[in-house]
DSSP file (Angstrom, degrees, kcal/mol; ACC not computed):
  #  RESIDUE AA STRUCTURE BP1 BP2  ACC     N-H-->O    O-->H-N    N-H-->O    O-->H-N    TCO  KAPPA ALPHA  PHI   PSI    X-CA   Y-CA   Z-CA
    1    1 A I              0   0    0      0, 0.0     2,-0.4     0, 0.0     0, 0.0   0.000 360.0 360.0 360.0 126.2  -92.6   35.7   38.3
    2    2 A A        -     0   0    0      2,-0.0     2,-0.6    35,-0.0    35,-0.0  -0.999 360.0-109.5-151.2 145.1  -95.2   38.4   38.0
    3    3 A L        -     0   0    0     -2,-0.4     0, 0.0     1,-0.0     0, 0.0  -0.741  32.4-175.7 -74.9 125.7  -96.3   41.6   39.6
    4    4 A A        -     0   0    0     -2,-0.6    -1,-0.0    22,-0.1    -2,-0.0  -0.767  16.5-147.5-128.9  82.7  -99.4   41.2   41.4
    5    5 A P        +     0   0    0      0, 0.0    20,-1.8     0, 0.0     2,-0.3  -0.224  37.8 158.6 -52.2 131.0 -100.9   44.4   43.0
    6    6 A N  E     -A   24   0A   0     18,-0.2     2,-0.4    19,-0.1    18,-0.2  -0.926  38.1-134.5-147.4 169.6 -102.6   43.3   46.1
    7    7 A I  E     +A   23   0A   0     16,-2.4    16,-2.1    -2,-0.3     2,-0.3  -0.999  26.0 177.7-128.8 139.4 -103.9   44.5   49.4
    8    8 A E  E     -A   22   0A   0     -2,-0.4     2,-0.4    14,-0.2    14,-0.2  -0.906  14.6-162.6-131.5 163.3 -103.3   42.6   52.7
    9    9 A I  E     -A   21   0A   0     12,-2.2    12,-2.6    -2,-0.3     2,-0.4  -0.967   8.4-170.4-144.7 135.4 -104.1   43.1   56.3
   10   10 A E  E     -A   20   0A   0     -2,-0.4    10,-0.2    10,-0.2    -2,-0.0  -0.999   4.8-160.9-133.4 137.0 -102.5   41.3   59.2
   11   11 A V  E     -A   19   0A   0      8,-2.3     8,-2.2    -2,-0.4     2,-0.2  -0.960  17.5-129.6-122.8 118.1 -103.5   41.3   62.7
   12   12 A P  E     -A   18   0A   0      0, 0.0     2,-0.5     0, 0.0     6,-0.3  -0.451  17.0-163.0 -69.7 136.9 -101.2   40.3   65.5
   13   13 A I  E  >  -A   17   0A   0      4,-3.1     4,-1.6    -2,-0.2     3,-0.1  -0.978  62.3 -42.2-124.0 111.6 -102.7   37.8   68.0
   14   14 A E  T  4 S-     0   0    0     -2,-0.5     0, 0.0     1,-0.2     0, 0.0  -0.305  99.6 -53.8  60.3-154.8 -100.8   37.8   71.2
   15   15 A R  T  4 S+     0   0    0      1,-0.1    -1,-0.2    -3,-0.1    -2,-0.0   0.833 133.2  30.0 -83.3 -37.5  -96.9   37.9   70.8
   16   16 A Q  T  4 S+     0   0    0     -3,-0.1    33,-3.3    42,-0.1     2,-0.3   0.414 107.5  67.7-112.7   2.6  -96.2   35.1   68.5
   17   17 A W  E  <  +AB  13  48A   0     -4,-1.6    -4,-3.1    31,-0.2     2,-0.3  -0.886  47.1 171.5-123.9 160.1  -99.3   34.7   66.2
   18   18 A S  E     -AB  12  47A   0     29,-1.7    29,-3.1    -2,-0.3     2,-0.4  -0.975  23.7-137.5-155.0 159.0 -100.9   36.7   63.6
   19   19 A L  E     -AB  11  46A   0     -8,-2.2    -8,-2.3    -2,-0.3     2,-0.4  -0.985  20.6-168.1-120.5 122.0 -103.7   36.3   61.0
   20   20 A N  E     -AB  10  45A   0     25,-2.8    25,-2.5    -2,-0.4     2,-0.4  -0.901   6.3-175.2-110.5 136.9 -103.1   37.6   57.4
   21   21 A A  E     -AB   9  44A   0    -12,-2.6   -12,-2.2    -2,-0.4     2,-0.3  -0.984  10.5-174.6-124.9 143.6 -105.8   38.1   54.7
   22   22 A E  E     -AB   8  43A   0     21,-2.3    21,-1.8    -2,-0.4     2,-0.4  -0.947  15.7-162.1-138.4 158.1 -104.9   39.2   51.1
   23   23 A Y  E     -AB   7  42A   0    -16,-2.1   -16,-2.4    -2,-0.3     2,-0.4  -0.991  12.1-167.3-139.9 129.7 -106.8   40.1   47.9
   24   24 A K  E     +AB   6  41A   0     17,-2.5    17,-2.2    -2,-0.4   -18,-0.2  -0.956  15.0 164.5-121.8 140.3 -105.0   40.1   44.5
   25   25 A C        +     0   0    0    -20,-1.8     2,-0.3    -2,-0.4    15,-0.2  -0.211   5.3 160.0-155.0  60.4 -106.3   41.6   41.3
   26   26 A P        -     0   0    0      0, 0.0    13,-2.5     0, 0.0     2,-0.2  -0.656  12.7-177.2 -76.2 143.0 -103.9   42.2   38.5
   27   27 A W  E     +C   38   0A   0     -2,-0.3     2,-0.4    11,-0.2    11,-0.3  -0.587  14.2 155.4-144.5  74.0 -105.6   42.6   35.2
   28   28 A W  E     +C   37   0A   0      9,-2.9     9,-2.8    -2,-0.2     2,-0.3  -0.835   7.6 165.8-111.2 137.0 -103.3   43.0   32.2
   29   29 A S  E     +C   36   0A   0     -2,-0.4     2,-0.4     7,-0.2     7,-0.2  -0.943  15.8 175.5-153.9 137.2 -103.9   42.1   28.6
   30   30 A D  E > > -C   35   0A   0      5,-3.0     5,-2.2    -2,-0.3     3,-0.9  -0.819   5.2-175.6-134.1  98.5 -102.3   42.9   25.3
   31   31 A S  G > 5S+     0   0    0     -2,-0.4     3,-0.9     1,-0.3    -1,-0.1   0.812  81.2  63.1 -67.4 -32.6 -103.9   41.1   22.4
   32   32 A N  G 3 5S+     0   0    0      1,-0.3    -1,-0.3     2,-0.1    -2,-0.0   0.813 114.1  33.6 -61.1 -32.7 -101.3   42.4   19.8
   33   33 A K  G < 5S-     0   0    0     -3,-0.9    45,-0.4     2,-0.1    -1,-0.3   0.308 110.9-118.9-103.8   4.2  -98.6   40.6   21.6
   34   34 A E  T < 5 +     0   0    0     -3,-0.9    44,-2.3    -4,-0.4     2,-0.4   0.899  65.4 143.7  55.4  44.9 -100.8   37.6   22.7
   35   35 A I  E   < +CD  30  77A   0     -5,-2.2    -5,-3.0    42,-0.2     2,-0.3  -0.959  20.1 167.5-113.5 134.6 -100.1   38.4   26.4
   36   36 A C  E     +CD  29  76A   0     40,-2.4    40,-2.0    -2,-0.4     2,-0.4  -0.926  10.4 167.3-145.1 118.9 -102.7   38.0   29.1
   37   37 A Y  E     +CD  28  75A   0     -9,-2.8    -9,-2.9    -2,-0.3     2,-0.4  -0.860  16.3 157.4-135.6  98.8 -102.3   38.0   32.8
   38   38 A Q  E     +CD  27  74A   0     36,-1.7    36,-2.1    -2,-0.4     2,-0.3  -0.986   7.6 163.3-127.2 129.4 -105.6   38.2   34.6
   39   39 A L  E     + D   0  73A   0    -13,-2.5     2,-0.4    -2,-0.4    34,-0.2  -0.985  18.2 179.2-149.3 137.0 -106.0   37.1   38.2
   40   40 A L  E     + D   0  72A   0     32,-2.5    32,-2.2    -2,-0.3     2,-0.3  -0.935  31.6 145.8-138.3 112.7 -108.6   37.6   40.9
   41   41 A S  E     -BD  24  71A   0    -17,-2.2   -17,-2.5    -2,-0.4     2,-0.3  -0.924  27.1-168.3-145.5 168.6 -107.8   35.8   44.1
   42   42 A G  E     +BD  23  70A   0     28,-1.9    28,-2.6    -2,-0.3     2,-0.3  -0.964  12.8 165.0-148.2 157.4 -108.0   35.9   47.9
   43   43 A G  E     -BD  22  69A   0    -21,-1.8   -21,-2.3    -2,-0.3     2,-0.3  -0.994  22.9-133.5-165.8 173.7 -106.5   33.9   50.7
   44   44 A I  E     -BD  21  68A   0     24,-2.7    24,-1.9    -2,-0.3     2,-0.3  -0.942  15.6-168.6-133.0 154.6 -105.8   33.7   54.5
   45   45 A E  E     -BD  20  67A   0    -25,-2.5   -25,-2.8    -2,-0.3     2,-0.4  -0.949  13.6-150.1-143.9 121.6 -102.7   32.8   56.4
   46   46 A S  E     -BD  19  66A   0     20,-2.2    20,-2.3    -2,-0.3     2,-0.4  -0.841  25.1-161.7 -89.0 133.1 -102.0   32.0   60.0
   47   47 A R  E     -BD  18  65A   0    -29,-3.1   -29,-1.7    -2,-0.4     2,-0.5  -0.890  18.0-159.9-119.9 141.1  -98.5   32.9   61.1
   48   48 A F  E     -BD  17  64A   0     16,-3.0    16,-2.3    -2,-0.4     2,-0.5  -0.983  20.3-142.6-120.5 124.2  -96.3   31.9   64.0
   49   49 A W  E     - D   0  63A   0    -33,-3.3    14,-0.2    -2,-0.5     4,-0.1  -0.712  21.5-136.1 -90.8 124.8  -93.5   34.3   64.6
   50   50 A L        +     0   0    0     12,-2.4    12,-0.2    -2,-0.5    -1,-0.1  -0.283  54.5  27.9 -80.1 162.2  -90.3   32.5   65.6
   51   51 A G  S    S-     0   0    0     10,-0.1     2,-0.6    -2,-0.0    -2,-0.0   0.062 103.3 -36.0  82.3 169.0  -87.8   33.4   68.4
   52   52 A N        -     0   0    0      1,-0.2    -2,-0.1     2,-0.0    -1,-0.0  -0.569  52.7-168.5 -68.5 116.2  -88.0   35.2   71.7
   53   53 A R    >   +     0   0    0     -2,-0.6     3,-1.8    -4,-0.1     2,-0.2   0.485  48.0 113.9 -87.0 -10.5  -90.5   37.9   71.1
   54   54 A A  T 3  S+     0   0    0      1,-0.3     3,-0.1     3,-0.0    -2,-0.0  -0.493  92.1   8.9 -70.3 134.1  -89.9   39.9   74.3
   55   55 A G  T 3  S+     0   0    0      1,-0.2     2,-0.3    -2,-0.2    -1,-0.3   0.438 107.7 109.4  77.5   2.0  -88.4   43.3   73.3
   56   56 A R  S <  S-     0   0    0     -3,-1.8    -1,-0.2     1,-0.0     2,-0.1  -0.816  73.9-106.2-109.9 149.8  -89.0   42.7   69.5
   57   57 A R    >   -     0   0    0     -2,-0.3     3,-0.8     1,-0.1     2,-0.0  -0.416  41.0-104.5 -63.3 143.2  -91.5   44.5   67.4
   58   58 A Q  T 3  S+     0   0    0      1,-0.2    -1,-0.1    -2,-0.1     3,-0.1  -0.371 100.2  22.7 -66.6 155.8  -94.6   42.6   66.4
   59   59 A L  T 3  S+     0   0    0      1,-0.2     2,-0.3   -42,-0.1    -1,-0.2   0.758 101.5 106.0  62.5  29.1  -94.8   41.4   62.8
   60   60 A T    <   +     0   0    0     -3,-0.8     2,-0.2     2,-0.1    -1,-0.2  -0.986  56.6  29.1-135.4 155.4  -91.1   41.4   62.2
   61   61 A G  E    S- E   0  97A   0     36,-2.7    36,-2.3    -2,-0.3     2,-0.2  -0.662 101.0 -18.7  99.8-153.0  -88.4   38.6   62.1
   62   62 A H  E     + E   0  96A   0     34,-0.2   -12,-2.4    -2,-0.2     2,-0.3  -0.547  61.5 179.9 -92.3 149.6  -88.9   35.0   60.9
   63   63 A F  E     -DE  49  95A   0     32,-2.5    32,-2.0   -14,-0.2     2,-0.3  -0.979  20.5-153.7-142.9 157.3  -92.2   33.3   60.6
   64   64 A I  E     +DE  48  94A   0    -16,-2.3   -16,-3.0    -2,-0.3     2,-0.3  -0.914  29.0 178.2-121.3 154.7  -93.8   29.9   59.6
   65   65 A G  E     -DE  47  93A   0     28,-2.0    28,-2.4    -2,-0.3     2,-0.5  -0.984  32.2-134.5-155.4 164.0  -97.3   29.8   58.3
   66   66 A L  E     +DE  46  92A   0    -20,-2.3   -20,-2.2    -2,-0.3     2,-0.3  -0.996  35.3 179.8-123.0 129.3 -100.3   27.8   57.0
   67   67 A Y  E     -DE  45  91A   0     24,-2.4    24,-1.7    -2,-0.5     2,-0.3  -0.848  20.0-173.8-131.1 162.0 -102.2   29.3   54.0
   68   68 A A  E     +DE  44  90A   0    -24,-1.9   -24,-2.7    -2,-0.3     2,-0.3  -0.939  15.8 166.4-152.8 140.2 -105.1   28.7   51.7
   69   69 A E  E     +DE  43  89A   0     20,-2.4    20,-2.5    -2,-0.3     2,-0.3  -0.968   7.2 175.6-148.8 163.2 -106.1   30.7   48.7
   70   70 A G  E     +DE  42  88A   0    -28,-2.6   -28,-1.9    -2,-0.3     2,-0.3  -0.994  13.6 126.5-163.0 158.8 -108.3   30.6   45.6
   71   71 A G  E     -DE  41  87A   0     16,-1.5    16,-1.3    -2,-0.3     2,-0.3  -0.949  49.2 -73.3-178.8-157.0 -109.6   32.5   42.7
   72   72 A I  E     +D   40   0A   0    -32,-2.2   -32,-2.5    -2,-0.3     2,-0.3  -0.905  43.8 179.6-127.3 157.8 -110.0   32.7   39.0
   73   73 A Y  E     -DE  39  84A   0     11,-1.6    11,-1.9    -2,-0.3   -34,-0.2  -0.946  25.3-163.7-155.4 163.2 -107.3   33.3   36.4
   74   74 A D  E     +DE  38  83A   0    -36,-2.1   -36,-1.7    -2,-0.3     2,-0.4  -0.707  21.1 176.0-155.3 102.9 -106.4   33.7   32.6
   75   75 A F  E     +DE  37  82A   0      7,-3.1     7,-2.5   -38,-0.2     2,-0.3  -0.921   6.8 157.7-109.4 134.4 -102.7   33.3   31.6
   76   76 A Q  E     +DE  36  81A   0    -40,-2.0   -40,-2.4    -2,-0.4     2,-0.3  -0.967  14.9 179.5-152.3 138.2 -101.4   33.4   28.2
   77   77 A Y  E    S-D   35   0A   0      3,-1.1   -42,-0.2    -2,-0.3     3,-0.1  -0.865  73.9 -43.2-140.1 108.4  -98.0   34.2   26.7
   78   78 A K  S    S-     0   0    0    -44,-2.3     2,-0.4   -45,-0.4   -44,-0.1   0.882 125.2  -3.7  43.8  61.7  -97.6   33.9   22.8
   79   79 A G  S    S+     0   0    0    -45,-0.3    -1,-0.2     1,-0.0    45,-0.0  -0.995 113.6  39.1 139.1-134.5  -99.6   30.6   22.3
   80   80 A D        -     0   0    0     -2,-0.4    -3,-1.1    42,-0.2     2,-0.3  -0.079  63.5-170.7 -50.5 147.9 -101.1   28.2   24.6
   81   81 A G  E     -EF  76 121A   0     40,-2.8    40,-2.3    -5,-0.2     2,-0.4  -0.917  18.3-135.8-141.8 170.9 -102.9   29.7   27.6
   82   82 A Y  E     +EF  75 120A   0     -7,-2.5    -7,-3.1    -2,-0.3     2,-0.4  -0.996  23.0 176.4-134.0 128.9 -104.4   28.5   30.8
   83   83 A Q  E     -E   74   0A   0     36,-0.6     2,-0.4    -2,-0.4    -9,-0.2  -0.993   3.2-177.4-137.1 140.0 -107.9   29.7   32.1
   84   84 A G  E     -E   73   0A   0    -11,-1.9   -11,-1.6    -2,-0.4     3,-0.1  -0.988  33.0-153.7-142.1 136.6 -109.8   28.6   35.1
   85   85 A K  E    S+     0   0A   0     -2,-0.4     2,-0.3     1,-0.2    -1,-0.1   0.670  93.6  10.6 -79.7 -12.7 -113.0   29.4   36.7
   86   86 A Y  E     -     0   0A   0     32,-0.1    32,-0.5   -13,-0.1     2,-0.3  -0.961  59.4-179.1-158.6 144.5 -111.4   28.3   40.1
   87   87 A Y  E     -E   71   0A   0    -16,-1.3   -16,-1.5    -2,-0.3     2,-0.4  -0.981   9.3-163.7-134.4 149.3 -108.1   27.5   41.4
   88   88 A G  E     +EG  70 116A   0     28,-2.3    28,-2.9    -2,-0.3     2,-0.3  -0.998   8.5 176.8-136.8 140.8 -107.2   26.4   44.9
   89   89 A A  E     +EG  69 115A   0    -20,-2.5   -20,-2.4    -2,-0.4     2,-0.3  -0.976   3.4 168.1-136.3 149.2 -103.9   26.4   46.7
   90   90 A A  E     +EG  68 114A   0     24,-2.2    24,-2.6    -2,-0.3     2,-0.3  -0.945  19.5 109.5-160.8 140.0 -102.9   25.5   50.2
   91   91 A G  E     -EG  67 113A   0    -24,-1.7   -24,-2.4    -2,-0.3     2,-0.3  -0.916  57.8 -58.3-176.0-157.9  -99.6   24.8   52.0
   92   92 A F  E     -EG  66 112A   0     20,-2.3    20,-2.6    -2,-0.3     2,-0.3  -0.883  43.3-160.7-116.5 144.1  -96.9   25.9   54.5
   93   93 A S  E     -EG  65 111A   0    -28,-2.4   -28,-2.0    -2,-0.3     2,-0.3  -0.860  10.5-163.3-124.7 159.3  -94.9   29.1   54.2
   94   94 A Y  E     +EG  64 110A   0     16,-1.9    16,-2.1    -2,-0.3     2,-0.3  -0.993  23.3 155.5-135.2 140.0  -91.8   30.5   55.6
   95   95 A G  E     -EG  63 109A   0    -32,-2.0   -32,-2.5    -2,-0.3     2,-0.4  -0.956  31.0-139.9-154.0 173.1  -90.8   34.1   55.7
   96   96 A Y  E     -EG  62 108A   0     12,-2.7    12,-2.6    -2,-0.3     2,-0.6  -0.999  10.6-156.3-138.6 137.4  -88.9   37.0   57.1
   97   97 A S  E     -EG  61 107A   0    -36,-2.3   -36,-2.7    -2,-0.4    10,-0.2  -0.962   9.1-163.1-120.7 119.5  -90.0   40.6   57.7
   98   98 A L  E     - G   0 106A   0      8,-3.2     8,-1.9    -2,-0.6   -38,-0.1  -0.846  12.3-141.4-103.1 101.3  -87.3   43.1   57.8
   99   99 A P  E     + G   0 105A   0      0, 0.0     6,-0.3     0, 0.0     3,-0.1  -0.371  23.0 173.7 -66.6 141.9  -88.2   46.5   59.4
  100  100 A V        -     0   0    0      4,-2.6     2,-0.3     1,-0.3     5,-0.2   0.520  67.9  -4.4-119.8 -21.8  -86.6   49.4   57.6
  101  101 A S  S    S-     0   0    0      3,-1.8    -1,-0.3     1,-0.0     0, 0.0  -0.862  88.7 -80.2-152.0-172.4  -88.3   52.2   59.4
  102  102 A R  S    S+     0   0    0     -2,-0.3    -1,-0.0     1,-0.2     3,-0.0   0.882 129.9  23.5 -65.0 -37.0  -91.0   52.7   62.2
  103  103 A H  S    S+     0   0    0     47,-0.1    48,-3.5    49,-0.1     2,-0.4   0.441 115.0  66.7-112.6  -4.5  -93.7   52.3   59.6
  104  104 A L  E     + H   0 150A   0     46,-0.2    -4,-2.6    44,-0.0    -3,-1.8  -0.928  47.7 167.2-125.9 150.3  -92.2   50.3   56.8
  105  105 A A  E     -GH  99 149A   0     44,-2.1    44,-2.9    -2,-0.4     2,-0.5  -0.968  28.6-130.4-143.3 160.3  -90.8   46.8   56.4
  106  106 A F  E     -GH  98 148A   0     -8,-1.9    -8,-3.2    -2,-0.3     2,-0.4  -0.961  24.7-158.7-111.2 135.2  -89.8   44.4   53.5
  107  107 A E  E     -GH  97 147A   0     40,-2.4    40,-2.9    -2,-0.5     2,-0.4  -0.972   9.2-172.0-118.5 133.0  -91.3   41.0   53.7
  108  108 A F  E     +GH  96 146A   0    -12,-2.6   -12,-2.7    -2,-0.4     2,-0.3  -0.985  17.7 160.5-119.4 123.2  -89.9   37.9   51.9
  109  109 A S  E     -GH  95 145A   0     36,-2.2    36,-2.8    -2,-0.4     2,-0.4  -0.990  22.7-164.6-148.8 156.7  -91.9   34.6   51.9
  110  110 A L  E     -GH  94 144A   0    -16,-2.1   -16,-1.9    -2,-0.3     2,-0.4  -0.999  10.6-155.8-138.6 135.2  -92.1   31.4   50.0
  111  111 A G  E     -GH  93 143A   0     32,-4.2    31,-2.9    -2,-0.4    32,-1.6  -0.973   4.4-168.9-120.4 130.3  -95.0   28.8   50.1
  112  112 A I  E     +GH  92 141A   0    -20,-2.6   -20,-2.3    -2,-0.4     2,-0.2  -0.941  38.8  98.6-111.3 127.4  -94.8   25.2   49.3
  113  113 A G  E     -GH  91 140A   0     27,-3.4    27,-2.4    -2,-0.5     2,-0.3  -0.758  65.8 -48.1-167.4-148.5  -98.1   23.3   48.9
  114  114 A Y  E     -GH  90 139A   0    -24,-2.6   -24,-2.2    -2,-0.2     2,-0.4  -0.938  38.4-169.3-123.5 137.7 -100.7   21.8   46.7
  115  115 A L  E     -GH  89 138A   0     23,-2.5    23,-2.1    -2,-0.3     2,-0.4  -0.981   2.3-173.4-125.9 136.2 -102.5   23.5   43.7
  116  116 A T  E     +GH  88 137A   0    -28,-2.9   -28,-2.3    -2,-0.4     2,-0.3  -0.994  19.2 133.0-130.3 142.4 -105.5   22.3   41.8
  117  117 A T  E     - H   0 136A   0     19,-2.5    19,-3.8    -2,-0.4     2,-0.3  -0.936  28.5-142.8-162.4-178.2 -107.2   23.8   38.6
  118  118 A N  E     + H   0 135A   0    -32,-0.5    17,-0.2    -2,-0.3   -32,-0.1  -0.905  44.0  61.0-146.6 176.1 -108.5   22.9   35.3
  119  119 A R  E     -     0   0A   0     15,-0.9   -36,-0.6    -2,-0.3     2,-0.3   0.679  37.8-162.7  75.5 135.2 -108.9   24.0   31.6
  120  120 A K  E     -FH  82 132A   0     12,-2.2    11,-2.8   -38,-0.2    12,-1.5  -0.993  11.0-177.6-141.3 137.3 -106.4   24.8   28.9
  121  121 A Y  E     -FH  81 130A   0    -40,-2.3   -40,-2.8    -2,-0.3     9,-0.2  -0.878  18.0-148.4-137.2 165.1 -107.0   26.7   25.7
  122  122 A T  E     - H   0 129A   0      7,-2.1     7,-2.5    -2,-0.3     2,-0.2  -1.000  27.3-122.2-131.4 134.8 -105.1   27.7   22.5
  123  123 A P  E     + H   0 128A   0      0, 0.0     2,-0.3     0, 0.0     5,-0.2  -0.535  33.9 176.1 -76.9 143.8 -105.9   31.0   20.7
  124  124 A Y  E >   - H   0 127A   0      3,-3.3     3,-0.6    -2,-0.2    -2,-0.0  -0.821  61.0 -22.9-152.9 110.4 -106.9   30.5   17.1
  125  125 A E  T 3  S-     0   0    0     -2,-0.3     3,-0.1     1,-0.2    -1,-0.0   0.970 127.2 -43.3  50.4  66.0 -108.0   33.4   14.7
  126  126 A E  T 3  S+     0   0    0      1,-0.2     2,-0.3    -3,-0.0    -1,-0.2   0.546 126.1  91.6  67.5   9.3 -109.2   35.8   17.3
  127  127 A S  E <  S-H  124   0A   0     -3,-0.6    -3,-3.3    -5,-0.1     2,-0.6  -0.860  74.5-118.5-128.5 163.5 -110.9   33.0   19.3
  128  128 A L  E     -H  123   0A   0     -2,-0.3     2,-0.6    -5,-0.2    -7,-0.0  -0.916  22.9-161.9-108.7 125.9 -110.0   30.7   22.1
  129  129 A V  E     -H  122   0A   0     -7,-2.5    -7,-2.1    -2,-0.6     2,-0.3  -0.914  20.0-129.4-108.4 115.7 -110.2   26.9   21.4
  130  130 A W  E     -H  121   0A   0     -2,-0.6    -9,-0.3    -9,-0.2     3,-0.1  -0.470  24.8-178.9 -68.2 130.3 -110.3   24.7   24.4
  131  131 A T  E     -     0   0A   0    -11,-2.8     2,-0.3     1,-0.4   -10,-0.2   0.687  66.4  -8.8 -99.1 -22.7 -107.7   21.9   24.2
  132  132 A S  E     -H  120   0A   0    -12,-1.5   -12,-2.2     2,-0.1    -1,-0.4  -0.951  39.6-163.5-169.6 152.8 -108.6   20.1   27.5
  133  133 A S  E     +     0   0A   0     -2,-0.3     3,-0.1   -14,-0.2    -1,-0.0   0.070  47.2 135.9-127.9  24.5 -110.6   20.5   30.5
  134  134 A G  E     -     0   0A   0    -16,-0.1   -15,-0.9     1,-0.1     2,-0.5  -0.130  63.7 -94.2 -66.8 165.8 -109.0   17.9   32.7
  135  135 A Q  E     -H  118   0A   0    -17,-0.2     2,-0.5   -19,-0.0   -17,-0.2  -0.715  38.1-159.3 -79.8 124.5 -108.1   18.4   36.4
  136  136 A Y  E     -H  117   0A   0    -19,-3.8   -19,-2.5    -2,-0.5     2,-0.3  -0.919  10.2-176.1-111.0 134.9 -104.4   19.6   36.9
  137  137 A N  E     -H  116   0A   0     -2,-0.5     2,-0.3   -21,-0.2   -21,-0.2  -0.961   1.0-177.0-128.5 148.4 -102.8   19.1   40.3
  138  138 A F  E     -H  115   0A   0    -23,-2.1   -23,-2.5    -2,-0.3     2,-0.5  -0.993  14.4-162.4-147.0 134.0  -99.4   20.3   41.3
  139  139 A I  E     +H  114   0A   0     -2,-0.3   -25,-0.2   -25,-0.2   -27,-0.0  -0.984  56.7  64.3-124.0 125.1  -97.3   19.9   44.5
  140  140 A G  E    S-H  113   0A   0    -27,-2.4   -27,-3.4    -2,-0.5     2,-0.4  -0.975  94.3  -4.4 162.4-157.8  -94.4   22.4   44.9
  141  141 A P  E     +H  112   0A   0      0, 0.0   -29,-0.3     0, 0.0     3,-0.1  -0.527  55.5 165.8 -70.2 129.1  -93.8   26.1   45.3
  142  142 A T  E     +     0   0A   0    -31,-2.9     2,-0.3    -2,-0.4   -30,-0.2   0.390  63.2  31.9-124.9  -4.0  -97.3   27.7   45.0
  143  143 A K  E     +H  111   0A   0    -32,-1.6   -32,-4.2     2,-0.0     2,-0.3  -0.940  50.8 169.2-160.6 134.6  -96.4   31.2   46.4
  144  144 A A  E     +H  110   0A   0     -2,-0.3     2,-0.4   -34,-0.3   -34,-0.2  -0.958  17.9 177.3-145.4 125.9  -93.4   33.5   46.4
  145  145 A K  E     -H  109   0A   0    -36,-2.8   -36,-2.2    -2,-0.3     2,-0.4  -0.967  26.0-175.7-139.3 141.8  -93.7   37.1   47.6
  146  146 A I  E     +H  108   0A   0     -2,-0.4     2,-0.3   -38,-0.2   -38,-0.2  -0.962  31.2 179.2-132.2 115.0  -91.5   40.2   48.2
  147  147 A S  E     -H  107   0A   0    -40,-2.9   -40,-2.4    -2,-0.4     2,-0.5  -0.866  34.8-137.8-122.0 152.4  -93.6   42.9   49.7
  148  148 A L  E     -H  106   0A   0     -2,-0.3     2,-0.4   -42,-0.2   -42,-0.2  -0.944  35.2-157.4 -99.8 123.8  -93.2   46.5   50.9
  149  149 A V  E     -H  105   0A   0    -44,-2.9   -44,-2.1    -2,-0.5     2,-0.6  -0.901  14.4-151.9-113.8 134.9  -95.3   46.6   54.2
  150  150 A W  E     -H  104   0A   0     -2,-0.4     2,-0.6   -46,-0.2   -46,-0.2  -0.948  18.8-147.8-105.1 119.8  -96.7   49.6   55.8
  151  151 A L        -     0   0    0    -48,-3.5     2,-0.7    -2,-0.6    -2,-0.0  -0.803   3.7-154.9 -91.3 121.3  -97.0   49.0   59.6
  152  152 A I        +     0   0    0     -2,-0.6     2,-0.2   -48,-0.0   -49,-0.1  -0.856  23.5 177.7 -94.3 108.9  -99.9   50.7   61.2
  153  153 A T        -     0   0    0     -2,-0.7     2,-0.1     1,-0.1     3,-0.1  -0.659  34.3 -96.0-112.1 162.2  -99.0   51.2   65.0
  154  154 A K        -     0   0    0     -2,-0.2     2,-0.3     1,-0.1    -1,-0.1  -0.432  50.2 -98.9 -73.7 155.3 -100.7   52.8   67.9
  155  155 A R        -     0   0    0     -2,-0.1     2,-0.1     1,-0.1    -1,-0.1  -0.565  40.4-114.4 -76.9 132.9  -99.6   56.4   68.6
  156  156 A R        -     0   0    0     -2,-0.3     2,-0.5     1,-0.1    -1,-0.1  -0.419  25.9-124.0 -68.7 144.0  -97.1   56.7   71.3
  157  157 A E        -     0   0    0     -2,-0.1     2,-0.4     2,-0.0    -1,-0.1  -0.732  20.2-133.8 -89.1 131.7  -98.2   58.5   74.5
  158  158 A R              0   0    0     -2,-0.5    -1,-0.0     1,-0.1     0, 0.0  -0.676 360.0 360.0 -84.3 139.7  -96.1   61.4   75.6
  159  159 A I              0   0    0     -2,-0.4    -1,-0.1     0, 0.0    -2,-0.0   0.318 360.0 360.0 -98.8 360.0  -95.2   61.6   79.2
């Protein structure tokens, strides 16, 4: 679990579809405590909004999606670390967007899919020592998000 400041844009396509693009860039490091969390990634997701959409606001309610993302990273916590020039993940997502006001919503989502990456290191006397450069593959949860969403809507016309 990590905080990952990001920016996303989601565009509704008709009533039940939307396309989401995101960019994440947390970059935290504390060499005194041997903690490093550096990530630069981006991704896209196609979403299908469930249920009868007539009379409902767009981009709210339950959705299922198909996503792909990739980037570079460096994770370390007191000892061994993982660093990769590239990682890739793809899978299926499920989520719910709960409107809390006209322009704000909370979004909860979970993604299950496939992740691939390489490289592992161990810090040793102010340096990084590579311990392996093999290919690592994982099938399971690859994305979990709780987001505060700002909904940009068209201005209502006054009659």
